[in-house]
C-alpha positions as semicolon CSV with decimal commas, in nm:
position;residue;x (nm);y (nm);z (nm)
1;X;-4,498;-2,153;2,286
2;X;-4,723;-2,394;2,095
3;X;-4,728;-2,746;2,215
4;X;-4,505;-2,986;2,013
5;X;-4,718;-3,282;1,887
6;X;-4,625;-3,634;1,994
7;X;-4,754;-3,904;1,767
8;X;-4,633;-4,268;1,759
9;X;-4,283;-4,348;1,644
10;X;-4,280;-4,571;1,342
11;X;-3,924;-4,681;1,305
12;X;-3,701;-4,907;1,521
13;X;-3,329;-4,940;1,555
14;X;-3,345;-5,290;1,404
15;X;-3,535;-5,165;1,107
16;X;-3,296;-4,876;1,042
17;X;-2,999;-5,112;1,074
18;X;-3,125;-5,386;0,851
19;X;-3,337;-5,195;0,591
20;X;-3,206;-5,269;0,237
21;X;-3,207;-5,064;-0,092
22;X;-3,544;-5,062;-0,248
23;X;-3,571;-5,254;-0,574
24;X;-3,835;-5,198;-0,839
25;X;-3,842;-5,400;-1,166
26;X;-3,484;-5,496;-1,089
27;X;-3,368;-5,137;-1,051
28;X;-3,244;-4,976;-0,727
29;X;-3,435;-4,659;-0,629
30;X;-3,443;-4,408;-0,347
31;X;-3,700;-4,490;-0,079
32;X;-3,828;-4,287;0,218
33;X;-3,947;-4,423;0,549
34;X;-4,137;-4,196;0,791
35;X;-4,067;-4,191;1,158
36;X;-4,348;-3,940;1,211
37;X;-4,369;-3,564;1,267
38;X;-4,166;-3,488;0,955
39;X;-3,867;-3,711;1,031
40;X;-3,788;-3,949;0,744
41;X;-3,516;-4,201;0,658
42;X;-3,410;-4,200;0,304
43;X;-3,239;-4,509;0,173
44;X;-3,069;-4,410;-0,151
45;X;-3,016;-4,627;-0,455
46;X;-2,646;-4,642;-0,366
47;X;-2,727;-4,775;-0,016
48;X;-2,669;-4,455;0,195
49;X;-2,914;-4,398;0,473
50;X;-2,989;-4,019;0,521
51;X;-3,208;-3,846;0,782
52;X;-3,427;-3,556;0,670
53;X;-3,682;-3,338;0,845
54;X;-3,980;-3,220;0,622
55;X;-4,181;-2,934;0,753
56;X;-4,380;-2,626;0,652
57;X;-4,287;-2,269;0,757
58;X;-4,502;-1,968;0,669
59;X;-4,696;-2,187;0,415
60;X;-4,378;-2,293;0,230
61;X;-4,256;-2,652;0,240
62;X;-3,893;-2,693;0,366
63;X;-3,644;-2,981;0,386
64;X;-3,363;-2,997;0,650
65;X;-3,082;-3,256;0,616
66;X;-3,001;-3,394;0,958
67;X;-2,722;-3,639;0,892
68;X;-2,632;-3,990;0,781
69;X;-2,675;-4,325;0,954
70;X;-2,496;-4,479;1,136
71;X;-2,307;-4,162;1,249
72;X;-2,648;-4,010;1,322
73;X;-2,847;-4,285;1,509
74;X;-3,232;-4,303;1,528
75;X;-3,231;-4,151;1,873
76;X;-2,999;-3,866;1,775
77;X;-3,216;-3,792;1,467
78;X;-3,528;-3,778;1,691
79;X;-3,346;-3,549;1,941
80;X;-3,247;-3,323;1,647
81;X;-3,607;-3,323;1,521
82;X;-3,716;-3,211;1,866
83;X;-3,463;-2,924;1,850
84;X;-3,590;-2,819;1,510
85;X;-3,955;-2,822;1,630
86;X;-3,856;-2,596;1,916
87;X;-3,701;-2,355;1,669
88;X;-4,026;-2,356;1,459
89;X;-4,221;-2,296;1,766
90;X;-4,007;-1,986;1,846
91;X;-4,072;-1,857;1,494
92;X;-3,734;-1,951;1,347
93;X;-3,695;-2,131;1,018
94;X;-3,435;-2,403;1,074
95;X;-3,319;-2,403;0,711
96;X;-3,259;-2,026;0,718
97;X;-3,077;-2,057;1,046
98;X;-2,859;-2,331;0,903
99;X;-2,773;-2,117;0,604
100;X;-2,685;-1,840;0,825
101;X;-2,463;-2,048;1,040
102;X;-2,279;-2,186;0,731
103;X;-2,241;-1,828;0,592
104;X;-2,105;-1,709;0,920
105;X;-1,865;-1,999;0,941
106;X;-1,746;-1,938;0,594
107;X;-1,694;-1,572;0,667
108;X;-1,505;-1,657;0,981
109;X;-1,280;-1,901;0,788
110;X;-1,223;-1,643;0,511
111;X;-1,135;-1,383;0,778
112;X;-0,885;-1,620;0,948
113;X;-0,730;-1,697;0,609
114;X;-0,700;-1,319;0,525
115;X;-0,552;-1,250;0,866
116;X;-0,299;-1,519;0,826
117;X;-0,186;-1,345;0,506
118;X;-0,185;-1,004;0,671
119;X;0,101;-1,082;0,915
120;X;0,397;-0,842;0,909
121;X;0,626;-1,116;0,775
122;X;0,389;-1,197;0,489
123;X;0,362;-0,834;0,381
124;X;0,734;-0,776;0,419
125;X;0,806;-1,075;0,199
126;X;0,548;-0,959;-0,052
127;X;0,704;-0,612;-0,071
128;X;1,054;-0,752;-0,123
129;X;0,921;-0,984;-0,393
130;X;0,747;-0,680;-0,569
131;X;1,088;-0,493;-0,561
132;X;1,286;-0,782;-0,710
133;X;1,433;-0,653;-1,033
134;X;1,372;-0,303;-0,924
135;X;1,620;-0,286;-0,642
136;X;1,960;-0,443;-0,657
137;X;1,994;-0,792;-0,524
138;X;2,249;-0,671;-0,270
139;X;1,987;-0,418;-0,144
140;X;1,715;-0,681;-0,117
141;X;1,946;-0,918;0,067
142;X;2,033;-0,642;0,317
143;X;1,662;-0,558;0,362
144;X;1,581;-0,924;0,421
145;X;1,861;-0,969;0,671
146;X;1,745;-0,663;0,875
147;X;1,385;-0,789;0,884
148;X;1,486;-1,140;0,988
149;X;1,732;-1,024;1,254
150;X;1,529;-0,730;1,411
151;X;1,166;-0,719;1,296
152;X;1,030;-1,080;1,255
153;X;1,126;-1,195;1,614
154;X;0,903;-0,938;1,779
155;X;0,622;-0,885;1,534
156;X;0,658;-1,107;1,230
157;X;0,362;-1,332;1,309
158;X;0,133;-1,054;1,425
159;X;-0,143;-0,900;1,207
160;X;-0,007;-0,570;1,064
161;X;-0,334;-0,390;1,168
162;X;-0,260;-0,471;1,532
163;X;0,095;-0,323;1,536
164;X;0,141;-0,013;1,753
165;X;0,392;0,260;1,713
166;X;0,552;0,174;2,044
167;X;0,634;-0,177;1,926
168;X;0,814;-0,034;1,621
169;X;0,998;0,226;1,834
170;X;1,103;-0,056;2,072
171;X;1,255;-0,243;1,781
172;X;1,441;0,068;1,657
173;X;1,571;0,149;2,008
174;X;1,696;-0,209;2,051
175;X;1,893;-0,180;1,732
176;X;2,065;0,136;1,852
177;X;2,132;-0,016;2,193
178;X;2,373;-0,260;2,031
179;X;2,552;0,033;1,879
180;X;2,394;0,032;1,528
181;X;2,279;0,393;1,513
182;X;2,249;0,425;1,143
183;X;2,083;0,080;1,097
184;X;1,783;0,186;1,309
185;X;1,716;0,469;1,071
186;X;1,751;0,233;0,771
187;X;1,505;-0,020;0,929
188;X;1,264;0,272;0,995
189;X;1,274;0,375;0,633
190;X;1,225;0,015;0,519
191;X;0,920;-0,030;0,749
192;X;0,783;0,295;0,620
193;X;0,792;0,173;0,271
194;X;0,639;-0,161;0,369
195;X;0,357;0,020;0,554
196;X;0,295;0,240;0,258
197;X;0,264;-0,073;0,041
198;X;0,023;-0,225;0,289
199;X;-0,176;0,093;0,294
200;X;-0,230;0,086;-0,084
201;X;-0,361;-0,275;-0,050
202;X;-0,601;-0,178;0,225
203;X;-0,407;-0,405;0,473
204;X;-0,378;-0,113;0,715
205;X;-0,597;0,194;0,763
206;X;-0,304;0,426;0,838
207;X;0,080;0,434;0,801
208;X;0,183;0,444;1,171
209;X;0,556;0,464;1,075
210;X;0,512;0,802;0,912
211;X;0,381;0,927;1,250
212;X;0,708;0,838;1,419
213;X;0,933;1,134;1,469
214;X;1,265;0,954;1,467
215;X;1,479;1,235;1,610
216;X;1,252;1,226;1,920
217;X;1,303;0,853;1,990
218;X;1,642;0,776;1,841
219;X;1,994;0,891;1,888
220;X;2,107;1,105;1,599
221;X;2,438;1,050;1,414
222;X;2,637;1,255;1,160
223;X;2,650;1,133;0,806
224;X;2,690;1,412;0,545
225;X;2,614;1,161;0,257
226;X;2,272;1,118;0,414
227;X;2,161;1,450;0,268
228;X;2,107;1,336;-0,087
229;X;2,045;1,020;-0,281
230;X;2,266;0,906;-0,567
231;X;2,164;0,535;-0,591
232;X;1,949;0,495;-0,892
233;X;1,713;0,236;-0,755
234;X;1,661;0,444;-0,441
235;X;1,602;0,750;-0,658
236;X;1,333;0,540;-0,832
237;X;1,170;0,469;-0,496
238;X;1,179;0,838;-0,413
239;X;1,015;0,930;-0,748
240;X;0,746;0,674;-0,693
241;X;0,688;0,779;-0,337
242;X;0,651;1,146;-0,464
243;X;0,394;1,022;-0,712
244;X;0,202;0,858;-0,442
245;X;0,206;1,165;-0,209
246;X;-0,150;1,259;-0,124
247;X;-0,118;1,619;-0,004
248;X;-0,270;1,939;-0,145
249;X;-0,237;1,992;-0,527
250;X;0,027;2,270;-0,505
251;X;0,260;2,068;-0,290
252;X;0,197;1,744;-0,489
253;X;0,295;1,905;-0,813
254;X;0,584;2,108;-0,671
255;X;0,735;1,774;-0,543
256;X;0,696;1,624;-0,895
257;X;0,839;1,928;-1,065
258;X;1,136;1,982;-0,823
259;X;1,360;1,679;-0,920
260;X;1,339;1,776;-1,290
261;X;1,461;2,139;-1,230
262;X;1,660;2,103;-0,904
263;X;1,602;2,471;-0,822
264;X;1,659;2,620;-0,484
265;X;1,362;2,595;-0,249
266;X;1,286;2,969;-0,254
267;X;1,300;2,992;-0,637
268;X;1,059;2,700;-0,692
269;X;0,816;2,814;-0,411
270;X;0,815;3,174;-0,549
271;X;0,789;3,061;-0,915
272;X;0,535;3,282;-1,100
273;X;0,324;3,189;-1,409
274;X;0,475;3,498;-1,584
275;X;0,821;3,339;-1,563
276;X;0,714;3,041;-1,777
277;X;0,746;3,039;-2,150
278;X;0,556;2,727;-2,274
279;X;0,641;2,794;-2,631
280;X;1,015;2,819;-2,575
281;X;0,997;2,568;-2,299
282;X;1,195;2,783;-2,057
283;X;1,177;2,903;-1,701
284;X;1,333;3,241;-1,646
285;X;1,408;3,334;-1,290
286;X;1,456;3,711;-1,259
287;X;1,786;3,828;-1,107
288;X;1,613;3,979;-0,793
289;X;1,517;3,628;-0,693
290;X;1,861;3,480;-0,765
291;X;2,140;3,432;-0,506
292;X;2,398;3,580;-0,743
293;X;2,162;3,854;-0,868
294;X;2,196;3,727;-1,222
295;X;1,895;3,625;-1,432
296;X;1,884;3,248;-1,468
297;X;1,722;3,040;-1,747
298;X;1,637;2,680;-1,704
299;X;1,530;2,478;-2,012
300;X;1,208;2,276;-1,941
301;X;1,180;1,921;-2,069
302;X;0,853;1,768;-2,194
303;X;0,804;1,602;-1,854
304;X;0,848;1,934;-1,670
305;X;0,604;2,099;-1,913
306;X;0,361;1,820;-1,858
307;X;0,368;1,864;-1,482
308;X;0,313;2,247;-1,508
309;X;0,015;2,187;-1,739
310;X;-0,136;1,947;-1,481
311;X;-0,119;2,204;-1,202
312;X;-0,228;2,492;-1,430
313;X;-0,607;2,433;-1,391
314;X;-0,566;2,467;-1,009
315;X;-0,349;2,784;-0,983
316;X;-0,361;2,953;-1,324
317;X;-0,543;3,253;-1,184
318;X;-0,296;3,287;-0,898
319;X;0,033;3,478;-0,889
320;X;0,238;3,177;-0,790
321;X;0,246;2,846;-0,974
322;X;0,260;2,660;-0,642
323;X;0,047;2,892;-0,434
324;X;-0,067;2,825;-0,084
325;X;-0,387;2,619;-0,076
326;X;-0,511;2,850;0,204
327;X;-0,428;3,181;0,044
328;X;-0,408;3,212;-0,337
329;X;-0,198;3,531;-0,302
330;X;0,077;3,359;-0,103
331;X;0,341;3,092;-0,198
332;X;0,388;2,769;-0,016
333;X;0,575;2,800;0,323
334;X;0,942;2,752;0,359
335;X;0,923;2,407;0,521
336;X;0,680;2,257;0,266
337;X;0,930;2,047;0,075
338;X;1,110;1,897;0,380
339;X;0,773;1,826;0,544
340;X;0,652;1,640;0,234
341;X;0,982;1,440;0,232
342;X;0,917;1,346;0,595
343;X;0,559;1,239;0,510
344;X;0,684;1,004;0,232
345;X;0,956;0,861;0,450
346;X;1,269;1,019;0,292
347;X;1,344;1,304;0,523
348;X;1,638;1,133;0,674
349;X;1,795;1,074;0,331
350;X;1,738;1,391;0,141
351;X;1,633;1,748;0,197
352;X;1,510;2,018;-0,047
353;X;1,862;2,127;-0,137
354;X;1,960;1,756;-0,180
355;X;1,798;1,746;-0,527
356;X;2,068;1,986;-0,648
357;X;2,342;1,762;-0,511
358;X;2,176;1,463;-0,664
359;X;2,169;1,626;-1,007
360;X;2,532;1,752;-0,979
361;X;2,673;1,420;-0,863
362;X;2,506;1,204;-1,109
363;X;2,560;1,434;-1,417
364;X;2,926;1,487;-1,330
365;X;2,979;1,120;-1,278
366;X;2,817;1,027;-1,609
367;X;3,100;1,183;-1,789
368;X;2,862;1,283;-2,072
369;X;2,858;1,661;-2,020
370;X;3,100;1,948;-1,962
371;X;3,134;2,053;-1,601
372;X;3,085;2,413;-1,692
373;X;2,738;2,334;-1,839
374;X;2,635;2,144;-1,525
375;X;2,745;2,429;-1,300
376;X;2,574;2,681;-1,523
377;X;2,250;2,495;-1,479
378;X;2,294;2,501;-1,102
379;X;2,350;2,884;-1,127
380;X;2,691;2,847;-0,965
381;X;2,911;3,139;-1,029
382;X;3,223;3,100;-1,257
383;X;3,518;3,267;-1,084
384;X;3,663;3,353;-1,430
385;X;3,466;3,664;-1,529
386;X;3,572;3,659;-1,895
387;X;3,485;3,283;-1,940
388;X;3,162;3,335;-1,740
389;X;3,030;3,608;-1,979
390;X;3,127;3,400;-2,287
391;X;2,985;3,079;-2,148
392;X;2,640;3,217;-2,068
393;X;2,595;3,299;-2,435
394;X;2,706;2,948;-2,566
395;X;2,562;2,700;-2,327
396;X;2,188;2,702;-2,417
397;X;2,188;2,391;-2,656
398;X;2,411;2,194;-2,421
399;X;2,184;2,287;-2,134
400;X;1,887;2,146;-2,317
401;X;2,074;1,818;-2,385
402;X;2,158;1,790;-2,013
403;X;1,807;1,862;-1,897
404;X;1,659;1,616;-2,146
405;X;1,906;1,339;-2,032
406;X;1,832;1,422;-1,663
407;X;1,449;1,402;-1,704
408;X;1,486;1,070;-1,887
409;X;1,721;0,941;-1,615
410;X;1,453;1,017;-1,343
411;X;1,177;0,856;-1,554
412;X;1,393;0,543;-1,608
413;X;1,476;0,528;-1,237
414;X;1,105;0,556;-1,145
415;X;1,013;0,278;-1,391
416;X;1,289;0,058;-1,259
417;X;1,512;0,063;-1,569
């Protein structure tokens, strides 16, 4: 290491303490006083006394601000100069090092600030705020109460990225231990929605809640109403979750199409391109595929047609509309729909057949349509043979009205209207 020069010191404590602002022609000006070896004291026109180290590095002149007197004394300034000379002797540019330290500090502060915003509690609150006006106020209140009571005490202040599955499972099991079997499932669904929200914002790298198989860690309970969804706000959440599903193209579009036609799982999986009439906007299911062995026609709305045209480029050369991504000659497997519902966090609320119950319940309760028309759309057999044969010939216009209303209902629910 090169030897650091040691010339005479030129300043004294008394001088530094008593030096006044330099005046020239009655005007205060900045004035520099050298202490040797690059260390200077700058007395500014305003009276501030600043220490600076002037040096050259790789042929370029540099200036390093050391500090201000009296906080930085003469001795402290000289010691700092010595440190900076050692850095230069080691081939390090003090100014560049200082910039690097400042940048590192800034990044660390930004990281700390970001992490403080990435706590479970902060993201839960942000999610509930986002859903204000979309979900009912009573639903939001219940969500907030569940989080405050069961989630925040154990993980509210933790960074969401650091949360492990076992911590969530512990919370759910504690809820059930106090006898609230159903509440544990409700909290799990809520957390799944929050983790999906965090995933979209890159706050987490993976939705760990979707990996939890609830039936393996929680006690099951019977609730027949759990098999379908009839609350409009929750239907909207389901529709949005389906839109955000990131599986293979055939499954993604099947899930989008299913709510609008509420067909049986086998019918929609085995749907062939030859059964679709785009001009007449109709899907004709041949009788050999139908449970009652009677041909069934389902009017297709503009939204249903749009979905089919989106999947068309991917499977138009295949037999089935929603063909297997692994074998173009085969349909999707039997468990595809329920598996997709599990991945988007709704498997405990609705199953494939539940879309039929959803349509039936809501259209019947609307009071807008005749029950016979609704049942005909569901391909339910009319026990009155004479009426059944007559009705099949006269329901087509009413069916179209029901289907149009139903598609609009789903779109409104998805948009939060």
